[in-house]
Residue frames relative to the residue before (quaternion, step in Angstrom):
aa qw qx qy qz dx dy dz
M 1.0000 0.0000 0.0000 0.0000 0.00 0.00 0.00
P 0.5118 -0.6236 0.4702 0.3578 3.72 -0.85 0.85
I 0.1484 -0.7859 0.5926 0.0957 3.50 -1.17 0.57
L 0.1699 -0.7626 0.6196 0.0757 3.64 -0.75 1.00
D 0.7991 0.1477 -0.0713 0.5785 3.58 0.95 -0.89
L 0.8033 -0.1983 0.1967 0.5260 3.61 -1.09 -0.74
P 0.5340 -0.5752 0.4819 0.3896 3.60 -1.25 0.36
V 0.6851 -0.5265 0.2904 0.4113 3.53 -1.12 0.73
K 0.6629 0.5509 -0.3206 0.3928 3.61 0.97 -0.96
E 0.6754 0.4782 -0.2515 0.5019 3.43 1.28 -0.62
L 0.6187 0.5433 -0.3363 0.4571 3.44 1.17 -0.57
E 0.6304 0.5597 -0.3144 0.4366 3.46 1.21 -0.71
K 0.6734 0.4343 -0.2365 0.5495 3.60 1.38 -0.25
Y 0.5165 0.6977 -0.3964 0.2990 3.57 1.12 -0.45
E 0.1481 -0.8407 0.5189 0.0439 3.62 -0.80 1.03
G 0.6415 -0.5935 0.3064 0.3773 3.51 1.29 0.34
R 0.3492 -0.7618 0.5246 0.1501 3.66 -1.11 0.66
N 0.6212 0.5543 -0.3799 0.4032 3.67 0.98 -0.52
P 0.4904 -0.6419 0.5051 0.3040 3.60 -1.01 0.94
K 0.3371 -0.6925 0.6179 0.1583 3.35 -1.46 0.76
P 0.4099 -0.7112 0.4951 0.2847 3.64 -0.74 0.89
V 0.5667 -0.6548 0.3816 0.3231 3.52 -0.94 0.81
D 0.7266 0.3793 -0.2179 0.5299 3.54 1.17 -0.59
F 0.1652 0.8379 -0.5024 0.1352 3.67 1.15 0.46
D 0.7217 0.4396 -0.2843 0.4529 3.58 0.65 -0.99
E 0.6244 0.5275 -0.3342 0.4693 3.57 1.04 -0.75
Y 0.6042 0.6245 -0.2940 0.3982 3.42 0.99 -0.83
W 0.7245 0.4277 -0.1831 0.5086 3.39 0.94 -1.18
E 0.5847 0.5677 -0.3664 0.4490 3.61 1.03 -0.77
K 0.6428 0.5522 -0.2704 0.4569 3.58 1.03 -1.13
A 0.6925 0.4760 -0.2561 0.4778 3.57 1.00 -1.02
I 0.6288 0.5033 -0.3607 0.4702 3.63 0.94 -0.66
A 0.6357 0.5441 -0.3350 0.4332 3.53 0.98 -0.87
E 0.6591 0.5421 -0.2736 0.4436 3.50 1.04 -0.85
M 0.6433 0.5230 -0.2736 0.4876 3.49 1.22 -0.81
K 0.6448 0.5105 -0.3080 0.4782 3.65 1.00 -0.82
A 0.6480 0.5060 -0.3440 0.4536 3.62 1.11 -0.59
V 0.5760 0.6293 -0.3786 0.3589 3.60 1.00 -0.33
D 0.3302 -0.6720 0.6206 0.2329 3.64 -0.99 0.79
P 0.2694 -0.8150 0.4814 0.1772 3.70 -0.39 1.07
Q 0.2401 -0.8309 0.4919 0.1000 3.53 1.18 0.00
V 0.0653 0.8612 -0.4981 0.0773 3.51 0.99 1.06
T 0.0623 -0.7676 0.6365 0.0425 3.70 -1.02 0.87
L 0.0647 -0.7644 0.6398 0.0471 3.53 -1.19 0.62
Q 0.0593 0.7938 -0.6029 0.0539 3.52 -0.96 1.00
K 0.5173 -0.6222 0.4430 0.3860 3.63 -0.77 0.92
A 0.3831 -0.7224 0.5424 0.1926 3.47 -1.05 0.93
V 0.6257 -0.5177 0.4066 0.4186 3.63 -1.20 0.33
F 0.6764 0.4367 -0.3096 0.5059 3.60 0.92 -0.82
Q 0.1070 0.7314 -0.6655 0.1037 3.60 -1.08 1.02
T 0.1186 -0.7289 0.6601 0.1375 3.46 -1.48 0.37
P 0.7042 -0.4785 0.3235 0.4129 3.63 -1.26 0.25
T 0.8139 0.3186 -0.1181 0.4712 3.55 1.07 -0.76
V 0.7373 0.3219 -0.1567 0.5730 3.53 1.43 -0.19
E 0.2772 -0.7382 0.6010 0.1302 3.55 -0.94 1.09
C 0.1832 -0.7648 0.6162 0.0433 3.62 -0.97 1.05
Y 0.0601 -0.7900 0.6099 -0.0154 3.48 -1.11 0.85
D 0.3500 -0.6254 0.6632 0.2157 3.44 -1.38 0.62
M 0.0136 0.8143 -0.5797 0.0260 3.59 -0.54 1.17
Y 0.0324 -0.7766 0.6282 0.0351 3.56 -1.14 0.64
F 0.0191 -0.7532 0.6570 0.0258 3.50 -1.21 0.67
T 0.4627 -0.6416 0.5359 0.2952 3.60 -1.44 0.33
G 0.1955 -0.7758 0.5909 0.1039 3.51 -0.92 0.92
V 0.7489 -0.3555 0.2806 0.4837 3.54 -1.24 -0.25
N 0.8078 0.2570 -0.1691 0.5027 3.61 -1.03 0.61
G 0.6263 -0.6154 0.2951 0.3768 3.57 1.34 0.55
A 0.4294 0.7233 -0.4652 0.2758 3.60 1.12 -0.01
R 0.2472 -0.7240 0.6091 0.2092 3.66 -1.00 0.74
I 0.2401 -0.7957 0.5541 0.0456 3.41 -0.82 1.29
Y 0.2434 -0.7784 0.5634 0.1320 3.67 -0.76 0.98
V 0.0382 -0.7849 0.6176 -0.0326 3.54 -1.03 0.88
K 0.3073 -0.7111 0.6080 0.1739 3.55 -1.01 0.84
H 0.0435 -0.8414 0.5380 -0.0272 3.58 -0.40 1.21
L 0.0526 -0.7843 0.6180 -0.0155 3.66 -0.78 1.06
R 0.0763 0.7770 -0.6247 0.0150 3.59 -1.10 0.75
P 0.5442 -0.5940 0.4651 0.3670 3.51 -1.09 0.45
K 0.5046 -0.6342 0.4981 0.3081 3.53 -1.16 0.61
N 0.8229 0.2281 -0.1497 0.4984 3.61 -1.23 0.44
I 0.0876 0.8107 -0.5688 0.1078 3.61 0.76 0.95
Q 0.0297 -0.7792 0.6257 0.0231 3.53 -1.07 0.83
G 0.7842 0.0868 -0.1431 0.5976 3.55 -0.44 1.35
K 0.6583 -0.5353 0.3721 0.3764 3.42 -1.36 -0.28
I 0.2296 -0.8099 0.5351 0.0702 3.58 -0.83 0.86
P 0.5342 -0.6187 0.4578 0.3496 3.64 -1.16 0.29
A 0.2540 -0.7689 0.5780 0.1007 3.56 -1.15 0.41
V 0.1272 -0.7718 0.6187 0.0731 3.61 -1.11 0.71
L 0.2292 -0.7669 0.5908 0.1013 3.47 -0.98 1.13
R 0.1284 -0.8284 0.5446 0.0259 3.59 -0.76 1.05
F 0.0990 -0.8201 0.5633 0.0155 3.52 -0.86 1.06
H 0.3604 -0.7776 0.4851 0.1735 3.67 -0.82 0.94
G 0.6798 -0.5056 0.3951 0.3553 3.51 -1.51 0.14
Y 0.6878 -0.5318 0.3022 0.3910 3.52 -1.21 0.43
S 0.8513 0.1098 -0.2006 0.4721 3.46 -1.00 1.14
G 0.5484 0.6337 -0.3790 0.3926 3.45 1.45 0.27
E 0.3930 -0.6854 0.5338 0.3014 3.65 -1.11 -0.67
S 0.7561 -0.4529 0.2557 0.3973 3.52 -1.36 0.12
G 0.5245 -0.6849 0.4026 0.3061 3.64 1.09 -0.12
D 0.7348 -0.4633 0.3206 0.3776 3.48 -1.26 -0.01
W 0.5632 -0.5591 0.4653 0.3921 3.76 -1.01 0.51
Y 0.6356 0.6123 -0.3208 0.3437 3.49 0.66 -1.14
E 0.7249 0.4901 -0.2718 0.4006 3.45 0.75 -1.08
K 0.6647 0.4935 -0.2861 0.4824 3.59 1.29 -0.41
L 0.4636 0.7327 -0.4255 0.2592 3.64 1.16 -0.16
G 0.5868 0.6159 -0.3657 0.3776 3.57 1.10 -0.71
Y 0.6641 0.4794 -0.3133 0.4807 3.57 1.00 -0.83
A 0.6943 0.4858 -0.3139 0.4283 3.58 0.79 -0.92
A 0.6253 0.5293 -0.3165 0.4782 3.54 1.17 -0.74
S 0.6558 0.5056 -0.2617 0.4958 3.56 1.26 -0.48
G 0.6078 -0.6027 0.3513 0.3794 3.58 1.25 0.10
I 0.5639 0.5547 -0.3782 0.4810 3.59 1.38 0.41
A 0.4042 -0.6742 0.5725 0.2332 3.49 -1.05 0.82
V 0.1296 -0.8016 0.5778 0.0821 3.70 -0.87 0.71
F 0.0020 0.7586 -0.6516 -0.0033 3.48 -1.13 0.91
A 0.0688 -0.8017 0.5912 -0.0552 3.51 -0.54 1.32
M 0.1773 -0.8474 0.4978 0.0509 3.54 -0.34 1.39
D 0.3898 -0.6474 0.6176 0.2181 3.57 -1.25 0.77
C 0.3949 -0.6990 0.5447 0.2424 3.71 -0.73 0.98
R 0.5257 -0.6422 0.4485 0.3318 3.54 -0.88 0.74
G 0.8493 0.1528 -0.1363 0.4865 3.50 -1.05 0.93
Q 0.6032 0.5333 -0.4113 0.4274 3.61 1.01 0.43
G 0.8335 -0.3084 0.1407 0.4363 3.57 -1.06 -0.58
G 0.6717 0.5020 -0.3109 0.4474 3.62 1.12 -0.03
K 0.7759 -0.4067 0.2731 0.3974 3.60 -1.28 -0.58
S 0.4969 0.6370 -0.4272 0.4059 3.61 1.25 0.02
E 0.1837 -0.7935 0.5678 0.1192 3.54 -0.93 0.81
D 0.3516 -0.6628 0.6157 0.2409 3.41 -1.37 0.63
A 0.1071 -0.8520 0.5112 0.0356 3.60 -0.16 1.24
A 0.4193 0.7422 -0.4646 0.2397 3.59 1.08 -0.04
N 0.8087 0.0882 -0.0791 0.5761 3.70 0.95 -0.67
V 0.8287 0.0950 -0.0160 0.5513 3.62 0.95 -0.89
K 0.4539 -0.6523 0.5203 0.3126 3.49 -1.23 0.47
G 0.7078 0.4039 -0.3081 0.4909 3.62 -1.04 0.74
T 0.7265 -0.4857 0.3557 0.3313 3.47 -1.41 -0.29
T 0.2425 -0.7114 0.6416 0.1532 3.54 -1.29 0.46
F 0.3204 -0.8445 0.3785 0.2021 3.53 1.39 -0.31
H 0.8114 -0.0232 0.1300 0.5693 3.57 0.82 -1.13
G 0.6802 0.5102 -0.3210 0.4172 3.56 -1.23 -0.11
H 0.4159 0.7429 -0.4653 0.2423 3.65 1.20 0.10
I 0.6006 0.5555 -0.4154 0.3976 3.75 0.90 -0.33
V 0.7595 0.3588 -0.2334 0.4898 3.53 0.98 -0.55
R 0.4820 0.6785 -0.4247 0.3563 3.51 1.35 -0.25
G 0.7649 0.2746 -0.2532 0.5249 3.60 -0.62 1.22
L 0.4608 0.6870 -0.4531 0.3322 3.66 1.24 -0.25
A 0.7137 0.4773 -0.2915 0.4217 3.58 0.92 -0.81
E 0.5462 0.5989 -0.3929 0.4344 3.63 1.32 -0.10
D 0.5305 -0.6117 0.4874 0.3269 3.50 -1.17 0.72
D 0.7143 0.4284 -0.2386 0.4993 3.67 0.95 -0.85
P 0.3014 -0.7760 0.5172 0.1987 3.63 -0.43 1.05
Q 0.5073 0.6136 -0.4387 0.4167 3.62 1.27 0.05
K 0.6339 0.5243 -0.3388 0.4566 3.56 1.17 -0.06
L 0.3645 0.7080 -0.4948 0.3479 3.63 1.31 0.24
M 0.4365 -0.7442 0.4175 0.2851 3.61 -0.64 0.95
F 0.6191 0.5182 -0.3751 0.4555 3.61 1.00 -0.65
R 0.5028 0.5848 -0.4611 0.4388 3.68 1.03 -0.30
D 0.6807 0.4534 -0.3148 0.4816 3.69 0.68 -0.92
I 0.6736 0.5104 -0.3388 0.4134 3.59 0.69 -0.85
F 0.6056 0.5473 -0.3370 0.4693 3.61 1.06 -0.90
L 0.6899 0.4855 -0.2926 0.4502 3.52 0.92 -1.03
D 0.5477 0.5952 -0.3925 0.4378 3.72 1.12 -0.59
T 0.6915 0.4803 -0.3288 0.4279 3.61 0.92 -0.89
A 0.6674 0.4772 -0.3275 0.4687 3.58 0.95 -0.71
E 0.6490 0.4944 -0.3635 0.4496 3.58 0.95 -0.68
L 0.6306 0.5158 -0.3432 0.4674 3.57 0.99 -0.56
A 0.6371 0.5000 -0.3557 0.4664 3.58 1.03 -0.50
R 0.6389 0.5467 -0.3132 0.4414 3.49 1.05 -0.77
I 0.6301 0.5408 -0.3080 0.4643 3.54 1.18 -0.81
V 0.6593 0.4981 -0.2969 0.4785 3.47 0.96 -0.99
M 0.7003 0.5035 -0.3158 0.3953 3.58 0.71 -0.82
D 0.6298 0.5418 -0.2633 0.4905 3.48 1.44 -0.46
M 0.5209 0.6436 -0.3939 0.3992 3.58 1.31 -0.22
D 0.5313 -0.6809 0.3978 0.3097 3.57 -0.79 1.09
F 0.7610 0.3946 -0.2693 0.4390 3.67 0.82 -0.56
V 0.6084 0.5626 -0.3473 0.4391 3.63 1.33 0.06
D 0.3936 -0.6850 0.5753 0.2118 3.53 -1.01 0.90
E 0.3184 -0.7923 0.4810 0.1989 3.61 -0.15 1.28
A 0.6538 0.5100 -0.3278 0.4528 3.66 1.21 -0.42
R 0.7179 0.3238 -0.2295 0.5720 3.64 1.28 -0.03
V 0.3414 0.6732 -0.5723 0.3204 3.60 0.49 1.26
Y 0.1051 -0.8153 0.5691 -0.0190 3.58 -0.66 1.23
A 0.1981 -0.7611 0.6095 0.1002 3.60 -1.24 0.45
A 0.0983 0.7834 -0.6095 0.0711 3.55 -1.21 0.81
G 0.2579 0.7424 -0.5952 0.1674 3.52 -1.31 0.39
G 0.3458 -0.7480 0.5370 0.1803 3.56 -1.35 0.46
S 0.8175 0.1675 -0.1750 0.5225 3.54 -1.16 0.75
Q 0.7941 0.0271 -0.0049 0.6072 3.62 -0.35 -1.05
G 0.5973 0.5380 -0.3511 0.4802 3.61 1.07 -0.76
G 0.6657 0.4729 -0.3433 0.4640 3.72 0.94 -0.61
A 0.5983 0.5477 -0.3535 0.4659 3.58 1.16 -0.67
L 0.7164 0.4719 -0.2470 0.4506 3.55 0.99 -0.89
T 0.5474 0.5707 -0.3735 0.4850 3.43 1.36 -0.33
I 0.6539 0.4853 -0.2883 0.5038 3.56 0.96 -0.85
A 0.6452 0.4824 -0.3550 0.4742 3.66 0.86 -0.80
C 0.7048 0.4753 -0.3286 0.4116 3.59 0.67 -0.89
A 0.6687 0.4763 -0.3134 0.4772 3.62 0.96 -0.70
S 0.5871 0.5643 -0.3276 0.4792 3.58 1.28 -0.52
L 0.8021 0.3554 -0.1477 0.4566 3.60 0.67 -1.11
E 0.7355 0.2021 -0.1773 0.6219 3.49 1.42 -0.18
P 0.2102 -0.8551 0.4657 0.0882 3.56 0.27 1.50
R 0.5611 0.5863 -0.4265 0.3993 3.65 1.16 0.07
I 0.4218 0.6906 -0.4738 0.3473 3.59 1.20 -0.09
A 0.3178 -0.8206 0.4439 0.1688 3.60 -0.55 1.16
K 0.7923 0.0687 -0.0043 0.6063 3.50 1.20 -0.80
A 0.0260 -0.8115 0.5836 0.0136 3.55 -0.99 0.63
A 0.0395 -0.8240 0.5651 0.0049 3.57 -0.84 0.86
P 0.0390 -0.8160 0.5763 -0.0218 3.59 0.14 1.38
I 0.1806 -0.7616 0.6148 0.0971 3.63 -1.07 0.87
Y 0.8341 -0.2159 0.0447 0.5057 3.53 -0.67 1.25
P 0.0000 -0.8839 0.4677 0.0089 3.57 0.63 1.05
F 0.4470 -0.6818 0.5445 0.1970 3.47 -1.15 1.02
L 0.7744 0.4355 -0.2382 0.3922 3.55 -1.43 -0.18
C 0.5583 0.5443 -0.4055 0.4770 3.58 1.05 0.78
D 0.8891 0.0347 -0.0208 0.4558 3.61 -1.15 0.88
Y 0.0750 -0.8605 0.5037 0.0113 3.52 0.79 1.11
K 0.6747 0.5277 -0.3050 0.4164 3.61 0.88 -0.85
R 0.6258 0.5351 -0.3115 0.4743 3.52 1.19 -0.70
V 0.6132 0.5153 -0.3510 0.4849 3.56 1.09 -0.69
W 0.6783 0.4773 -0.3108 0.4642 3.61 0.84 -0.84
E 0.6932 0.4999 -0.2955 0.4269 3.55 0.90 -0.82
M 0.6182 0.5140 -0.2952 0.5162 3.57 1.34 -0.47
D 0.3952 -0.6881 0.5003 0.3465 3.75 1.32 -0.16
L 0.5437 0.6047 -0.4491 0.3702 3.66 0.88 0.67
A 0.3572 0.6801 -0.5462 0.3339 3.60 1.10 0.72
V 0.4113 0.6261 -0.5168 0.4145 3.45 0.56 1.36
N 0.7636 0.3444 -0.2360 0.4925 3.56 -1.27 0.07
A 0.8459 -0.0163 0.0201 0.5328 3.62 -0.67 -1.03
Y 0.7267 0.4038 -0.2200 0.5103 3.56 1.06 -0.73
E 0.3126 0.7936 -0.4949 0.1660 3.64 1.11 0.00
E 0.6465 0.5946 -0.3263 0.3492 3.50 0.88 -0.98
L 0.5567 0.5944 -0.3924 0.4276 3.55 1.35 -0.57
K 0.6925 0.4509 -0.2908 0.4822 3.61 0.77 -0.95
T 0.6519 0.5174 -0.3344 0.4422 3.64 0.91 -0.83
Y 0.6163 0.5434 -0.3311 0.4640 3.58 1.08 -0.74
F 0.7043 0.4483 -0.2962 0.4641 3.56 0.77 -0.83
R 0.6088 0.5693 -0.3204 0.4501 3.55 1.03 -0.71
N 0.7488 0.4080 -0.1778 0.4912 3.54 0.96 -0.94
Y 0.8407 0.2148 -0.0844 0.4898 3.66 0.85 -0.81
D 0.7873 0.1381 -0.1042 0.5918 3.60 1.32 -0.13
P 0.0336 0.8854 -0.4633 -0.0178 3.59 0.96 0.87
R 0.7254 0.3942 -0.2525 0.5046 3.60 1.18 -0.37
H 0.4030 -0.7513 0.4340 0.2912 3.52 1.43 0.18
E 0.2413 0.7888 -0.5158 0.2311 3.45 0.93 1.05
R 0.7381 0.3158 -0.1897 0.5652 3.51 1.36 -0.33
E 0.2054 0.8474 -0.4715 0.1322 3.47 1.20 0.57
D 0.6806 0.4719 -0.2951 0.4764 3.58 0.87 -0.98
E 0.6131 0.5648 -0.3227 0.4484 3.54 1.03 -0.66
I 0.6935 0.4745 -0.2521 0.4799 3.45 0.85 -1.07
F 0.7229 0.3834 -0.3047 0.4874 3.72 0.66 -0.74
T 0.5823 0.5271 -0.4273 0.4478 3.63 1.01 -0.33
K 0.6497 0.4935 -0.3405 0.4674 3.67 0.92 -0.83
L 0.6223 0.5298 -0.3459 0.4608 3.60 1.02 -0.67
G 0.5281 0.6394 -0.3863 0.4037 3.61 1.21 -0.60
Y 0.6176 0.5452 -0.3962 0.4056 3.63 0.89 -0.56
I 0.7384 0.3337 -0.1838 0.5564 3.68 1.13 -0.60
D 0.4625 0.6314 -0.4857 0.3892 3.68 1.16 0.50
L 0.3856 -0.7882 0.4486 0.1697 3.47 -0.64 1.15
Q 0.4962 0.6169 -0.4438 0.4198 3.55 1.24 0.05
Y 0.7084 0.4540 -0.2723 0.4668 3.48 1.09 -0.44
L 0.6293 0.4710 -0.3335 0.5205 3.56 1.32 -0.17
A 0.4761 0.7258 -0.3943 0.3019 3.63 1.22 -0.58
P 0.7078 0.4931 -0.3029 0.4051 3.67 0.77 -0.95
R 0.5973 0.5687 -0.3865 0.4128 3.55 1.25 -0.12
I 0.4909 0.6943 -0.4148 0.3239 3.63 1.25 -0.38
K 0.1547 -0.7762 0.6046 0.0904 3.55 -1.14 0.82
A 0.5027 0.6876 -0.3839 0.3567 3.50 1.37 -0.33
D 0.4385 -0.5535 0.5768 0.4107 3.61 -1.33 -0.01
V 0.2128 -0.8129 0.5419 0.0162 3.52 -0.89 1.15
W 0.0045 0.7298 -0.6818 -0.0509 3.65 -0.83 0.90
M 0.0986 -0.7846 0.6119 0.0146 3.60 -0.61 1.16
F 0.1779 -0.7618 0.6188 0.0721 3.53 -1.15 0.88
T 0.0489 -0.7850 0.6111 -0.0895 3.58 -0.99 1.13
G 0.2254 -0.7027 0.6625 0.1289 3.49 -1.16 0.83
L 0.3344 -0.7873 0.4707 0.2161 3.55 -0.56 0.98
M 0.6249 0.4485 -0.3494 0.5351 3.58 1.22 0.06
D 0.3910 0.7387 -0.4980 0.2313 3.75 0.98 0.36
D 0.0801 -0.8180 0.5692 0.0219 3.53 -0.51 1.17
I 0.5306 0.5540 -0.4329 0.4734 3.60 1.26 0.62
C 0.7389 0.0459 -0.0084 0.6722 3.60 0.84 -0.98
P 0.3111 -0.7908 0.4902 0.1940 3.63 0.08 1.28
P 0.6145 -0.5714 0.4022 0.3664 3.57 -1.14 0.62
S 0.6280 0.5750 -0.3360 0.4026 3.60 0.93 -0.78
T 0.6372 0.5170 -0.3167 0.4759 3.52 1.14 -0.92
Q 0.6579 0.4991 -0.3273 0.4593 3.63 0.94 -0.77
Y 0.6431 0.5195 -0.3002 0.4758 3.56 1.02 -0.86
A 0.5861 0.5954 -0.3770 0.3998 3.62 1.09 -0.49
A 0.6867 0.4262 -0.2623 0.5273 3.46 1.26 -0.71
Y 0.6552 0.5318 -0.3203 0.4304 3.55 0.87 -0.87
N 0.6584 0.5124 -0.3127 0.4541 3.59 0.93 -0.85
K 0.6949 0.4466 -0.3023 0.4757 3.70 1.09 -0.38
M 0.4648 0.6439 -0.4421 0.4171 3.59 1.23 0.03
T 0.1867 -0.7835 0.5880 0.0738 3.61 -0.86 1.09
C 0.5000 0.6609 -0.4071 0.3839 3.65 1.39 -0.19
K 0.6533 -0.4093 0.4399 0.4605 3.54 -1.36 -0.26
K 0.1760 0.8182 -0.5342 0.1187 3.61 -0.59 0.89
K 0.1658 -0.7523 0.6346 0.0620 3.51 -1.34 0.38
H 0.1467 -0.7867 0.5930 0.0897 3.69 -0.82 0.85
I 0.1257 -0.7932 0.5945 0.0388 3.55 -0.64 1.20
L 0.1420 -0.8432 0.5177 0.0302 3.44 -0.44 1.32
Y 0.1308 -0.7640 0.6247 0.0943 3.53 -1.26 0.69
P 0.2927 -0.8504 0.4068 0.1603 3.48 0.04 1.45
D 0.7427 0.4000 -0.2330 0.4838 3.64 1.09 -0.60
F 0.6346 0.5821 -0.2851 0.4209 3.61 1.24 -0.01
G 0.2395 -0.7611 0.5803 0.1633 3.57 -0.98 0.69
H 0.7586 -0.2900 0.2613 0.5216 3.63 -1.16 -0.74
E 0.4457 0.6552 -0.4722 0.3861 3.56 0.29 1.25
W 0.7414 -0.3406 0.3213 0.4807 3.50 -1.43 -0.20
L 0.1454 -0.7708 0.6113 0.1049 3.69 -0.75 0.97
K 0.4987 -0.6984 0.4483 0.2502 3.46 -0.78 1.15
D 0.8489 0.1411 -0.1736 0.4788 3.50 -0.96 1.10
A 0.4597 0.7401 -0.4365 0.2247 3.59 1.21 -0.51
E 0.7024 0.4597 -0.2729 0.4699 3.59 0.88 -0.95
D 0.5979 0.5372 -0.3595 0.4740 3.66 1.13 -0.46
I 0.6605 0.4950 -0.3162 0.4677 3.48 0.99 -0.92
I 0.6232 0.5207 -0.3289 0.4819 3.72 1.01 -0.73
F 0.6075 0.5488 -0.3288 0.4708 3.61 0.95 -0.85
D 0.6715 0.4807 -0.3023 0.4760 3.55 0.86 -0.98
F 0.6524 0.5554 -0.2907 0.4260 3.51 0.85 -1.02
F 0.7121 0.4232 -0.2258 0.5127 3.68 1.02 -0.93
V 0.7713 0.4154 -0.2149 0.4317 3.57 0.59 -1.31
N 0.8157 0.3060 -0.1301 0.4734 3.52 0.77 -1.05
G 0.4741 -0.7278 0.3877 0.3086 3.50 1.32 0.17
C 0.2122 0.8129 -0.5037 0.2012 3.52 1.31 0.56
T 0.0482 0.8189 -0.5705 0.0401 3.61 -0.75 1.01
D 0.1812 0.8260 -0.5095 0.1595 3.53 1.35 0.50
S 0.8909 0.1267 -0.0069 0.4360 3.59 -1.21 0.52
V 0.3813 0.7123 -0.5247 0.2682 3.64 1.04 0.50
D 0.3257 -0.7481 0.5543 0.1644 3.57 -0.69 1.11
S 0.4784 -0.6404 0.5463 0.2501 3.42 -1.24 0.80
């Protein structure tokens, strides 16, 4: 088998390279308390896109620091009783995608909530400093601040958990059957959501981003999605005199350290030839999960469409498939 990263046997024991801040748990408890104190001010309006069997809504809520977050919401018509819900998260600098691609879940009796990340390619705004989008550079945004609570991905992670809480409070949603899924940044946000809202029942991250930043840099893969790491060092610490400080601060938004909080059943998908989010970085998070979990590997695939992955996730969520879940 071709090898880009470590052999699988070593990946299964890999524990990560990025340093963990000593006050990591206190940091996130403070952040969660801030999120819970926000009045979400949820609004729902019928979307232009509609179908005979599915209702579609433009949904907004207020996140931490006043950002208005946009969500595409689909639900089956004529709901009777409480139904499951799936939260969908998109890739870096992208947006929530087309209504059409979400109809399968809604037609199967599952409500769908697809969130636009603040300040990226959709309708959610980063309201902390400017109106509108910043699009990219969100890993390093806030690194120059003395207070790590100003890291932008901290707020994006909280948006996922706040969305989950809002959905679980809806009168037609079964709060015990709320699921999360997404690829790349969407995989990262799936882990963040399940970590920060432990009532998430099932999670399916596909090659998650935002794990083990120092490993990415050491592999000389701070390019593409992680390019801003190298650019930040080149511009602001060209001799790496603050390397430990910078990677430690990034540790607050390193999902390998949030992963142990997950209570959901997790099915994670990894391409072993992934040179965007290297397999070892994904394993750093997976290996720290103490929940029921299963790792589905694609030896010849990289950071790309993974054959049958969405079908497997659909079966996992809709049909309750739990085959071969490892403890």
